[in-house]
C-alpha positions as CSV (number, residue, x, y, z in Angstrom):
1,X,13.0,-144.6,-159.5
2,X,12.1,-147.1,-157.4
3,X,12.7,-147.5,-154.5
4,X,16.5,-148.6,-152.3
5,X,15.7,-147.5,-148.6
6,X,15.5,-151.4,-148.7
7,X,17.0,-154.5,-149.7
8,X,14.0,-156.6,-151.2
9,X,15.9,-159.2,-152.4
10,X,16.1,-161.0,-149.2
11,X,13.8,-161.0,-146.6
12,X,17.3,-161.1,-144.3
13,X,17.8,-157.4,-144.7
14,X,14.5,-155.9,-145.3
15,X,13.5,-154.6,-142.2
16,X,16.7,-152.8,-142.6
17,X,16.4,-148.9,-144.2
18,X,19.6,-147.7,-145.4
19,X,18.4,-143.3,-144.9
20,X,20.4,-140.1,-145.0
21,X,22.3,-136.6,-142.6
22,X,23.8,-133.4,-143.4
23,X,26.8,-134.9,-141.5
24,X,27.3,-137.4,-145.0
25,X,27.4,-133.6,-147.0
26,X,30.1,-131.5,-144.0
27,X,27.9,-130.3,-142.3
28,X,28.0,-130.1,-138.2
29,X,26.2,-127.0,-137.6
30,X,22.8,-124.9,-138.7
31,X,24.5,-122.3,-140.1
32,X,28.0,-122.0,-141.5
33,X,29.7,-120.6,-144.8
34,X,32.4,-124.2,-144.7
35,X,29.3,-125.8,-145.3
36,X,27.1,-127.0,-148.7
37,X,24.2,-124.8,-149.1
38,X,20.4,-126.7,-148.0
39,X,18.7,-127.0,-151.0
40,X,21.3,-127.9,-152.0
41,X,22.1,-131.0,-149.9
42,X,18.6,-131.9,-150.4
43,X,18.4,-131.8,-153.5
44,X,22.5,-134.3,-154.0
45,X,21.0,-136.5,-150.8
46,X,17.6,-137.5,-153.0
47,X,19.5,-137.5,-157.0
48,X,22.3,-140.2,-155.0
49,X,19.7,-142.2,-154.6
50,X,18.6,-141.8,-150.6
51,X,14.7,-141.4,-150.2
52,X,15.2,-141.2,-146.0
53,X,16.3,-138.2,-144.0
54,X,17.5,-137.5,-141.2
55,X,17.8,-133.7,-140.8
56,X,20.3,-132.9,-138.9
57,X,21.3,-129.5,-136.9
58,X,18.5,-127.6,-136.1
59,X,18.0,-124.4,-138.0
60,X,20.4,-126.0,-141.2
61,X,16.8,-127.0,-143.1
62,X,14.0,-125.2,-142.6
63,X,12.0,-125.6,-139.4
64,X,8.4,-124.2,-140.7
65,X,7.2,-127.7,-141.1
66,X,5.2,-127.1,-144.3
67,X,7.9,-125.6,-145.9
68,X,10.3,-128.6,-144.9
69,X,7.5,-130.5,-146.9
70,X,7.7,-128.6,-149.3
71,X,11.4,-129.5,-150.0
72,X,10.8,-133.2,-148.7
73,X,8.4,-133.7,-151.3
74,X,10.2,-132.2,-153.7
75,X,13.2,-134.2,-153.7
76,X,11.5,-137.5,-152.7
77,X,13.0,-137.7,-149.8
78,X,10.4,-138.7,-146.3
79,X,11.9,-137.3,-142.5
80,X,12.5,-140.4,-140.2
81,X,14.3,-138.1,-137.3
82,X,15.6,-135.3,-135.9
83,X,18.6,-134.3,-133.4
84,X,19.5,-131.9,-130.9
85,X,22.4,-131.0,-128.7
86,X,20.9,-130.9,-124.9
87,X,23.3,-130.4,-122.1
88,X,21.5,-132.9,-119.0
89,X,24.3,-132.9,-116.2
90,X,23.3,-129.5,-115.3
91,X,20.6,-128.3,-113.4
92,X,20.8,-125.2,-114.5
93,X,21.1,-125.9,-118.2
94,X,17.7,-128.3,-118.2
95,X,15.3,-124.8,-119.2
96,X,16.9,-124.3,-121.7
97,X,17.6,-127.7,-122.7
98,X,13.8,-128.7,-123.0
99,X,12.7,-124.8,-124.7
100,X,15.4,-126.5,-127.9
101,X,13.6,-130.2,-127.8
102,X,10.0,-129.0,-128.0
103,X,10.5,-127.2,-130.7
104,X,12.8,-129.7,-132.5
105,X,9.9,-131.7,-131.6
106,X,7.2,-129.6,-133.2
107,X,8.3,-129.2,-136.2
108,X,9.6,-133.2,-136.4
109,X,6.2,-134.8,-135.4
110,X,4.0,-132.1,-137.9
111,X,6.3,-134.1,-140.9
112,X,5.9,-137.7,-139.7
113,X,9.0,-138.3,-138.4
114,X,9.9,-140.9,-135.5
115,X,12.9,-140.3,-133.4
116,X,14.7,-137.0,-132.2
117,X,18.4,-138.2,-131.6
118,X,19.8,-136.4,-128.5
119,X,24.1,-135.7,-128.9
120,X,25.3,-134.8,-126.1
121,X,27.6,-131.4,-125.6
122,X,31.3,-132.2,-126.1
123,X,33.8,-131.2,-123.2
124,X,35.8,-130.0,-126.0
125,X,34.8,-126.8,-128.6
126,X,34.0,-128.5,-132.2
127,X,35.1,-125.1,-133.5
128,X,37.7,-123.9,-131.1
129,X,38.9,-127.1,-130.0
130,X,39.2,-125.1,-126.2
131,X,38.0,-126.0,-123.4
132,X,34.0,-126.2,-122.3
133,X,32.6,-128.7,-119.2
134,X,34.3,-131.1,-117.0
135,X,36.5,-133.6,-118.5
136,X,35.2,-136.7,-116.1
137,X,30.9,-136.3,-114.5
138,X,30.4,-136.6,-110.5
139,X,28.9,-138.9,-109.4
140,X,26.0,-136.3,-109.1
141,X,26.6,-135.3,-112.5
142,X,25.7,-138.9,-114.0
143,X,22.7,-138.6,-111.1
144,X,21.6,-136.2,-113.0
145,X,22.0,-136.8,-116.4
146,X,20.1,-140.0,-116.2
147,X,17.7,-138.1,-114.2
148,X,17.0,-135.7,-117.4
149,X,17.5,-138.2,-119.6
150,X,14.7,-140.2,-119.2
151,X,12.6,-136.7,-117.8
152,X,13.4,-135.9,-121.4
153,X,12.6,-139.0,-123.8
154,X,9.6,-139.7,-121.4
155,X,8.1,-135.2,-122.5
156,X,8.9,-136.5,-126.2
157,X,7.6,-140.3,-126.6
158,X,3.8,-139.0,-124.3
159,X,3.4,-135.2,-125.1
160,X,4.6,-135.3,-130.0
161,X,4.7,-139.7,-130.0
162,X,8.1,-139.4,-130.0
163,X,11.2,-142.2,-129.8
164,X,14.0,-140.5,-128.2
165,X,17.6,-142.0,-128.9
166,X,21.0,-141.2,-126.9
167,X,23.9,-140.9,-129.2
168,X,27.8,-142.2,-128.2
169,X,30.0,-139.2,-129.0
170,X,34.0,-138.5,-129.2
171,X,35.2,-136.3,-127.1
172,X,31.3,-136.0,-124.6
173,X,30.8,-137.5,-121.7
174,X,28.7,-140.9,-124.1
175,X,32.4,-142.0,-125.4
176,X,33.3,-145.3,-124.2
177,X,31.9,-148.2,-123.0
178,X,31.9,-148.6,-119.8
179,X,30.1,-144.9,-120.4
180,X,27.7,-146.6,-122.1
181,X,27.2,-148.8,-120.2
182,X,26.5,-146.7,-117.2
183,X,23.7,-144.9,-119.2
184,X,22.1,-148.0,-120.0
185,X,22.4,-150.3,-117.0
186,X,20.7,-147.0,-115.8
187,X,18.1,-145.0,-117.9
188,X,14.2,-146.4,-118.3
189,X,13.9,-148.3,-121.9
190,X,10.7,-147.1,-122.0
191,X,12.0,-143.3,-122.8
192,X,15.4,-144.2,-123.6
193,X,17.4,-146.2,-126.4
194,X,20.5,-145.6,-128.2
195,X,21.2,-145.0,-131.5
196,X,24.4,-147.3,-132.1
197,X,26.5,-144.9,-134.0
198,X,29.3,-147.5,-135.6
199,X,31.9,-144.3,-135.7
200,X,31.6,-143.0,-132.5
201,X,31.9,-146.0,-130.8
202,X,35.1,-147.2,-132.7
203,X,36.5,-143.7,-131.5
204,X,35.3,-144.3,-128.4
205,X,37.1,-148.1,-127.9
206,X,34.4,-150.1,-128.1
207,X,32.7,-152.4,-130.8
208,X,29.7,-151.8,-132.2
209,X,29.0,-155.9,-133.0
210,X,29.7,-156.4,-129.5
211,X,27.4,-153.7,-128.6
212,X,24.3,-155.1,-130.7
213,X,24.9,-158.2,-129.0
214,X,24.8,-156.8,-125.1
215,X,21.9,-154.5,-125.7
216,X,20.2,-155.8,-128.1
217,X,16.1,-154.4,-127.0
218,X,18.1,-150.9,-126.5
219,X,19.1,-150.6,-130.1
220,X,16.8,-148.9,-132.1
221,X,18.1,-146.8,-134.7
222,X,21.5,-146.3,-136.2
223,X,24.0,-144.1,-137.3
224,X,26.0,-145.7,-139.7
225,X,29.5,-145.2,-140.6
226,X,33.9,-145.8,-140.5
227,X,37.7,-144.8,-138.5
228,X,40.4,-145.2,-139.4
229,X,41.8,-147.7,-136.1
230,X,45.9,-145.6,-136.4
231,X,44.2,-142.1,-136.8
232,X,41.9,-143.0,-133.6
233,X,44.9,-144.7,-132.1
234,X,47.3,-141.7,-132.9
235,X,44.4,-139.2,-132.0
236,X,44.3,-141.0,-127.8
237,X,47.8,-140.8,-127.9
238,X,47.8,-137.2,-128.3
239,X,44.7,-136.2,-126.9
240,X,43.3,-134.2,-130.2
241,X,40.4,-132.8,-130.6
242,X,37.2,-134.7,-132.2
243,X,37.4,-132.2,-134.2
244,X,41.3,-132.2,-135.3
245,X,41.1,-136.0,-136.0
246,X,38.0,-135.9,-138.1
247,X,40.4,-133.1,-140.1
248,X,43.2,-135.2,-139.8
249,X,40.4,-137.8,-141.6
250,X,40.3,-140.3,-138.8
251,X,36.1,-140.7,-140.1
252,X,36.4,-142.6,-143.6
253,X,33.8,-144.3,-146.1
254,X,33.6,-148.0,-146.4
255,X,35.2,-150.9,-146.6
256,X,38.2,-148.4,-145.1
257,X,38.4,-148.3,-141.4
258,X,36.0,-150.4,-139.0
259,X,33.8,-151.4,-138.1
260,X,33.5,-154.3,-141.1
261,X,30.2,-153.8,-142.2
262,X,29.4,-156.7,-144.1
263,X,29.5,-158.8,-140.3
264,X,27.9,-155.3,-138.8
265,X,24.5,-155.4,-141.5
266,X,25.0,-159.7,-140.6
267,X,24.7,-158.3,-136.7
268,X,21.5,-156.1,-137.4
269,X,19.6,-158.1,-139.6
270,X,19.9,-160.7,-136.6
271,X,18.2,-158.2,-134.5
272,X,14.8,-159.1,-136.3
273,X,13.1,-156.2,-136.1
274,X,12.3,-152.4,-138.4
275,X,15.6,-150.0,-137.7
276,X,16.3,-147.1,-140.0
277,X,20.5,-147.2,-140.1
278,X,21.1,-143.3,-141.3
279,X,24.3,-143.0,-143.2
280,X,27.6,-140.8,-141.8
281,X,30.7,-139.6,-142.3
282,X,33.0,-137.0,-140.6
283,X,33.4,-134.3,-143.4
284,X,33.3,-131.0,-141.7
285,X,34.3,-128.9,-143.4
286,X,35.4,-130.7,-147.1
287,X,35.1,-129.7,-150.5
288,X,31.9,-129.0,-152.3
289,X,32.3,-131.4,-154.8
290,X,33.2,-133.8,-152.5
291,X,30.2,-135.7,-151.2
292,X,27.5,-136.8,-153.5
293,X,30.0,-138.7,-155.5
294,X,31.3,-139.8,-151.8
295,X,28.2,-141.1,-150.8
296,X,27.2,-142.9,-154.0
297,X,30.1,-145.0,-153.5
298,X,29.3,-145.6,-149.9
299,X,25.3,-146.2,-150.0
300,X,26.6,-148.3,-152.8
301,X,28.9,-150.1,-150.9
302,X,26.3,-150.8,-148.5
303,X,24.2,-151.8,-151.4
304,X,26.8,-154.5,-151.4
305,X,26.8,-156.0,-147.5
306,X,22.8,-156.6,-147.8
307,X,21.7,-153.2,-146.6
308,X,19.2,-151.1,-148.8
309,X,19.2,-151.3,-153.4
310,X,21.6,-150.4,-155.4
């Protein structure tokens, strides 16, 4: 089977490589009875034409590097990134965050990954939707967030050779354009860059294409997905938890929703650098028969936009 991750037909797009992660298969948690089994998910990712993998919630796929490599070799996938949740704005949480990310880094450095995606904890629980934190951080909490982001990024790069990217997220402290700017205007680009999650940026009221123009040097890794603007608007008007918005269909398959994928892929290509662009669609929970055909349709549509090959 010919490689499909890069558009080798058009040099304009050839530096962009499409990948996939468990979110596209409805996976949000390391273990959950509503989720598809991990081996089935990985097999279906390969059958859907993907070759590049972000591993998603740590513990969903094997954490032992040798076992993970056996799986990825079997299915012809290359691991380029892992993800982790970690609290940066509370001093008492810092030791746990460091311990968590060291475990993730050890696994992913051993299998040749390049990136670690830091997911900010939500201020409402993504299962119960109960409040778990302050919605707005104090100035002191912001200061600590920035200091610890730099420290965590430095640890990952200096000790493991992994590049950390911060991920904006609905119902988190990095959601709106103003919050994204506050983080990236203050952090050190040597250690902290942006995972441009196009869907979460839309959900937070931002424009991913404007962010590409605003922070061309900081965008080094992408989660590509679309959100329905009407459901998103209603979610904010009625203050739904993020999980409720997803359950009501906020995350959609392109070309539905925003952003405009053709314009987005063009904007990314104009950065003229190697970027992994990982397919996502928030589908938790979903029918186990949905992810594979849905992902194939997504990948083929994005190929029409210039990202990868059909």
